[in-house]
Every structure is written in structure tokens, then in C-alpha cells.
N, C-alpha and C positions, 0 to 999 in steps of 0.2 A: 143555537150555540150559547147565547147569553144565559139561558136557563141551565144548561149543562155546566157552564163555568161557575154560575152561582151555586149550584149543588156541590160542585167540587170545592169551592171556596168555603162553603158552610160545613164541609165535612161529610157530605153524603157519600156513601160508598159507590153510588151509581156511576159517577164520572170517573173516579180513580179506578174502579173495576174495569171500565171500558179501556182505559189506557193500559192497564196491566194485561188485559186480554190481547190487545193489539201487539204489545211487546212480546208476549209469549208466542203468538202466531208467527211473528217475524222471525223469532229465534228458531222455532221448529222448522219453518220453511228453509231457512239458511242451513241448518244442520242437515236436513234431508238432501239438499242439493249438494252439499259437500260429501256426504256419504255416497250419493249416486255417482259423483265424479271419480270414485276409486274403482269403478267396475272394470272387468276384463283381466284382473289379476288371477293367476293360478298359483297354487302352493307347490313349491318344488323347483328344482334346477334342471335345465335341459341336460340330457345325458350326452355323453361323448366328449371327445377332446378337441373337436374341430371348432374352437371358439376364439374370439379375439377379446382380450381384456382392454377395456376402454376407460378404466377408472384409475384414479391416483389417490394417494394418501390424503385423507380428510375430505374427500368428495361426498357430498350429500346424495341422498336418493334422487332428489329432483334434478340435480346436476347430472347424475348418471343417466337418467332418462333423457334429458336434453342432449347429452353427448351421443347416446345411442341413436336417437332420432336423426341427429346430424350425420352420423356415420352411415346409417341406412340410406338417407337421402343422397349422400355422395357416392356410395359404393354398392348399395343393395346387399351388403353382407351382414346386415343386422336386422333380420326379420323378427327375431326373438331376443329379448333381453332378460337375463337372469340376474337378480340383485339379492345380496345378502347383507344384513347389518350385523351378522354374527362376528365374534371376535377373530376367529382363525382366518376366514377369507379377508376380513378387513386388514389384519396384520400382514398378510401375504400380498395385498393389493390384487386379489383375485375375487372381488366382490361385485364387479360390474362387467358382466360377460355377454358379448354379442354372439349369437348363433344364427347361421343362415337357415338351418332347418331344426325342427324340434318335434320329433315324433313321440318322444317319451320323456317323462319327468322323473328325476331321482330325488331322494330325500336323504342327503348325507346326515349321519348321526351328529347330534349336538350342534346342528346348524339349521337356521331358518332361511329359506329361499322363497322368492316369488318370481314368477316369470310373466312377462307382459309383452304385448306388441308395442315397441317403442313409439311408433307414430301415434297410435291411439292413446297411449299413456301421456304423451306430450300434449295432445289435444285436451285431455282431461286436466292436465296441470294448468293449461291456459284458461280453460273454462273455470276451474277452481279459483284462479287468481282474480278473474273478473267477478266471480260471485263474492269473493272476499271484499273487493272494493265496493260492490253494491251494498253488501251487508254493513260495512263501515259507514257508508253515507246514510243509509236508513237509520242506523243506530244513532248517529250524530244528530240527524233531524229529529228523531224521537226524544233524545236528550234535550235538545233545544226547546221542543214543544213543552216538555215537562218543566223545564226551568222557567220558561215564559209564563206558564200557568201558575207556578208557585209565586213568581214576582207579582203578577196581577192579583192573585189572592191576597198576598201580603199588603199590597197597596189598598185594595178594597177594604180589608179588615181595619186597617189603621184609619182610613177616611171615615169608616163607620163608627169607630171608637171616638174619634174627634167630634163627629157630628152629634153623637149621643151625649158626649160630655158637654158640648155647647148647649144642647137642649136642656140638660139638667141645670146648668148654670143659669139659664134664662128662666127656668120655672122654680128655682129654689127660693122663692120669696122676693126676688128682685123685681123691680118695676122698670118701666121704660125710662123714667126720669132719674133712676139711680137710687131712690129711697127704698128702704126695706119695709116700711109700715104702710105705704100707700098714701101718706100725707106729704104735702109739699112744705119744705122748710123756708121757702122764699116768701111766704105770705105773712 
């Protein structure tokens, strides 16, 4: 560790390269876990008119999923959730729809829909939230490590500059008794 720290402080790319590689790997791992959390979504809206609208104006996708999972838990009437962020369903408050059955998906023109199992989607939201917290903690720790390394490097460099300056002062013609020519004035 001291050698790595010294290399980093002296400007060697070896130490800082390792830090950036670790940060890159952490970022890639967190992104891939967030992408994986979105699985199970199908494009389209469940067909038929036998649905229950569980959304309200201004409701987010995540709140829609949470509400649908709650409805399914309480009534078993929401095995499938079709959600749309398109303007027409949003304006009509018909964007968060629960279906008991969903044998076929439709694709209404000028609208984008996704259909999910609300219980699975809710579990993915919960996993995604935990992943986000873990990522934030790791990023904070990495930031603290980088800041600490920078401070240590700064202190070491300034101590080194002062020590070098003191050595120069002592070797620039001065003697231990303070005279510059090496003779004593007191005799």
C-alpha cells in the first residue's frame, strides 16, 4: 500500500489507473443490475374491456405498479398490469389498468404500452431500490477514498518540498556556527 500510495502521489499512472478501473467496474456492475431489474415487461396492452383502472392523475409508473400489486394482493383481480406514459391514456386517467386475464396484447396506434405481472414488477422495484442504495454507498466510499488519497498526497508533497528547502538552506554555504566563510568571528 505505501508503494502504491507513493506512486500515486508521485504521478505514476499505475495507482490512479487502478482506482479508475475499480470505479468503472462498480459502475458497470450497478448498471447491469438495474437493467436486469426491468425484466418481465412485454410491449403492448392487454386486450378486452374487462379491466380496472387503478391510476390517478399524476401517478408515476412506480406508484402504478405498487398500487396494482396491492390490488392483486387484496382482490386477486390484477394478475396483469398494462401501463402507458402516452398522453391520451394519461389525460383520460386510463393508463394504469389491471386485468385478471391477458391472453392477447394489442398495440393501440400512437400509444406506447407495457404489460407486466404487478407482483414481479413490485419485487423488481424493491430490488432496484436496494441496488441504488448499495451503489450510492459504494460511490460515496470510493469518493472518500479518492479524497483521502489526494489529501495524503498533498501533505506528502508539501512536507517533501519543505524538507528539500531546509536541506538547500543548510548546504548553501552556511555552517553550523552561522558564519558563511567557515571562519569564526569570535576569536
